[in-house]
C-alpha positions as CSV (number, residue, x, y, z in Angstrom):
1,M,46.9,-32.1,25.6
2,E,45.6,-30.4,22.5
3,S,42.4,-32.4,22.8
4,A,41.9,-31.2,26.4
5,H,42.5,-27.6,25.2
6,V,40.0,-27.9,22.4
7,S,37.5,-29.4,24.8
8,A,38.0,-26.6,27.2
9,I,37.4,-24.0,24.5
10,I,34.3,-25.8,23.3
11,S,33.0,-26.0,26.9
12,A,33.6,-22.3,27.4
13,A,32.0,-21.4,24.1
14,A,29.0,-23.6,25.0
15,G,28.8,-21.9,28.4
16,I,29.0,-18.4,26.8
17,S,26.4,-19.4,24.2
18,G,24.1,-20.7,26.9
19,V,24.4,-17.5,28.8
20,L,23.8,-15.4,25.7
21,L,20.8,-17.4,24.7
22,G,19.4,-17.2,28.2
23,N,19.8,-13.4,28.2
24,I,18.2,-13.1,24.8
25,F,15.3,-15.3,25.9
26,V,14.8,-13.0,29.0
27,L,15.0,-9.9,26.8
28,I,12.4,-11.3,24.4
29,K,10.2,-12.3,27.2
30,E,10.4,-8.9,28.8
31,W,9.8,-7.2,25.4
32,W,6.7,-9.4,24.8
33,T,5.4,-8.7,28.3
34,K,5.8,-4.9,27.9
35,R,4.2,-5.0,24.4
36,K,1.3,-7.0,25.7
37,T,0.9,-4.6,28.7
38,A,1.1,-1.6,26.4
39,K,-1.5,-3.0,24.1
40,Q,-3.9,-3.7,27.0
41,D,-3.3,-0.2,28.4
42,T,-3.9,1.3,25.0
43,T,-7.1,-0.6,24.6
44,Y,-8.2,0.5,28.1
45,L,-7.4,4.1,27.3
46,G,-9.4,3.9,24.1
47,I,-12.5,2.5,25.8
48,I,-12.4,5.1,28.6
49,V,-11.6,8.1,26.5
50,V,-14.0,7.2,23.6
51,S,-16.8,7.0,26.2
52,H,-16.0,10.4,27.6
53,L,-15.7,11.9,24.1
54,D,-19.0,10.5,23.1
55,R,-20.7,11.9,26.2
56,F,-19.1,15.2,25.6
57,A,-20.3,15.3,22.0
58,T,-23.8,14.4,23.1
59,G,-23.7,17.2,25.6
60,C,-22.6,19.6,22.9
61,L,-25.6,18.6,20.8
62,D,-27.9,19.4,23.8
63,V,-26.4,22.9,23.9
64,A,-26.6,23.2,20.1
65,V,-30.3,22.7,20.1
66,D,-30.9,25.0,23.1
67,D,-32.6,28.1,21.6
68,G,-33.5,29.7,25.0
69,T,-37.0,28.3,25.0
70,Q,-38.9,25.7,27.0
71,Y,-42.1,24.1,25.6
72,G,-42.0,26.6,22.8
73,Q,-41.9,29.6,25.1
74,P,-39.0,31.9,26.2
75,A,-37.3,30.2,29.2
76,G,-36.6,33.4,31.1
77,E,-38.8,35.9,33.0
78,R,-40.8,38.5,31.1
79,G,-40.3,36.7,27.8
80,E,-36.5,36.7,27.8
81,Y,-34.7,33.9,26.0
82,V,-32.1,32.3,28.4
83,P,-30.0,29.2,28.2
84,V,-31.7,26.0,29.4
85,I,-28.9,23.5,29.0
86,T,-25.6,23.6,31.0
87,P,-22.6,23.1,28.7
88,P,-20.9,19.6,29.1
89,D,-17.6,19.3,31.0
90,F,-14.7,17.3,29.5
91,R,-11.6,16.9,31.8
92,P,-9.2,14.6,30.0
93,L,-6.3,15.1,32.5
94,D,-8.6,13.7,35.3
95,L,-8.8,10.4,33.5
96,D,-6.5,7.6,34.8
97,V,-5.0,6.6,31.5
98,E,-1.5,6.7,30.0
99,W,-1.8,9.5,27.4
100,K,1.8,8.9,26.1
101,L,0.5,5.7,24.4
102,L,-1.2,7.8,21.8
103,P,0.3,9.4,18.7
104,M,1.2,13.1,19.4
105,D,-1.3,14.6,17.0
106,L,-4.2,12.6,18.4
107,M,-3.2,13.1,22.0
108,Y,-2.8,16.9,21.4
109,S,-6.2,17.2,19.7
110,I,-8.0,15.5,22.5
111,L,-6.3,17.4,25.3
112,R,-7.0,20.7,23.4
113,L,-10.8,20.3,23.6
114,P,-11.1,22.0,27.0
115,D,-9.1,24.9,25.7
116,Q,-11.3,25.2,22.7
117,Q,-14.4,25.2,24.9
118,D,-12.9,27.9,27.1
119,Q,-12.2,30.0,24.0
120,L,-15.8,29.5,22.9
121,Q,-17.2,30.4,26.3
122,G,-15.0,33.6,26.3
123,N,-16.4,34.6,22.9
124,L,-20.0,34.0,24.2
125,T,-19.3,36.1,27.3
126,G,-18.0,38.9,25.1
127,I,-21.2,38.8,22.9
128,H,-23.4,38.8,25.9
129,Q,-21.6,41.8,27.5
130,F,-21.0,44.0,24.5
131,N,-23.9,43.0,22.1
132,Y,-26.6,42.6,24.7
133,D,-29.8,42.3,22.7
134,P,-32.8,41.3,24.9
135,P,-35.2,39.6,24.9
136,D,-34.2,37.1,22.2
137,H,-30.4,37.5,22.1
138,V,-30.2,36.3,18.5
139,E,-26.5,36.7,18.0
140,Y,-25.6,35.1,21.3
141,F,-27.7,32.0,20.7
142,Q,-26.6,31.6,17.1
143,A,-23.0,31.8,18.2
144,R,-23.6,29.4,21.2
145,R,-25.5,26.8,19.2
146,R,-23.2,26.8,16.2
147,G,-20.0,26.9,18.4
148,Y,-21.1,23.8,20.4
149,A,-22.2,22.0,17.2
150,V,-18.7,22.5,15.8
151,L,-17.1,21.5,19.1
152,G,-19.3,18.4,19.3
153,L,-18.4,17.3,15.8
154,Q,-14.7,17.7,16.6
155,A,-15.2,15.5,19.7
156,S,-17.1,12.9,17.7
157,D,-14.4,12.8,15.0
158,L,-11.7,12.3,17.6
159,A,-13.7,9.5,19.1
160,K,-13.8,7.8,15.7
161,K,-10.1,8.3,15.1
162,L,-9.4,6.9,18.6
163,R,-11.6,3.9,18.0
164,S,-9.7,3.1,14.8
165,Y,-6.3,3.6,16.4
166,V,-6.9,1.2,19.3
167,G,-8.9,-1.3,17.3
168,L,-12.4,-0.8,18.7
169,P,-15.3,-1.5,16.4
170,A,-16.7,1.5,14.5
171,E,-20.3,2.6,15.2
172,E,-22.5,1.9,12.3
173,L,-26.0,3.4,11.9
174,D,-28.8,1.7,10.1
175,L,-30.3,3.5,7.1
176,G,-32.7,6.2,8.4
177,E,-31.5,5.9,12.0
178,W,-31.1,9.1,14.0
179,S,-27.6,10.5,13.9
180,R,-26.2,12.8,16.5
181,D,-23.5,14.1,14.1
182,N,-26.1,14.8,11.4
183,S,-28.2,16.7,13.9
184,M,-25.2,18.9,14.7
185,K,-24.5,19.4,11.0
186,D,-28.1,20.4,10.5
187,V,-27.8,23.1,13.3
188,I,-24.7,24.5,11.6
189,S,-26.4,24.5,8.1
190,D,-29.5,26.2,9.5
191,I,-27.6,28.9,11.3
192,D,-25.3,29.6,8.4
193,A,-28.4,29.9,6.1
194,R,-30.0,32.4,8.6
195,L,-26.7,34.4,8.8
196,S,-26.5,34.5,5.0
197,E,-30.1,35.8,4.7
198,R,-29.4,38.5,7.3
199,L,-26.3,39.6,5.5
200,L,-28.2,39.8,2.2
201,R,-31.0,41.8,3.8
202,N,-28.5,44.2,5.4
203,A,-26.7,44.6,2.0
204,A,-30.1,45.3,0.3
205,R,-30.9,48.0,2.9
206,Q,-27.6,49.7,2.4
207,Q,-28.1,49.9,-1.4
208,Q,-31.6,51.5,-1.0
């Protein structure tokens, strides 16, 4: 009788163990499937968003080199300098990706780019309205070119960080190859040098 009782306990324990092991196996399988799906979704997000960030950065460079001329002549009528390039448009929330897969700081920085562009455009509108200086509009074009160069470098830097996070290969340039980012840095350096020269000239005039 005791033998039968022991056998019953062993059978019950084996049955419970089998159920538990089966449930654990199911959970592990579900966890692995979700992890694999999340990895695939994250990679897809990276490919899509990096592409849009790179296009946005290139569009920013186009604005950064727009000095209001075409073929070396003022682009507007009667010798007025006017913008030739339309600013790029970046709408991250229109992209069909799962943003929650990204770390908060990276996601926030990417989603903030349109707000930063809106702020830049607001500043440019203020300069054009309250510091109207035809025909060359020096202050407006310097602020526009420098602002978009800075914005483009931010977008490019975010594209690099996103590539690294999702495991995409980094872009490597050959020695001497043209660099979009270096071109934007050159715009910033050139404009900063011009602004410094103007401040020095103004200071010299005030001392005379």
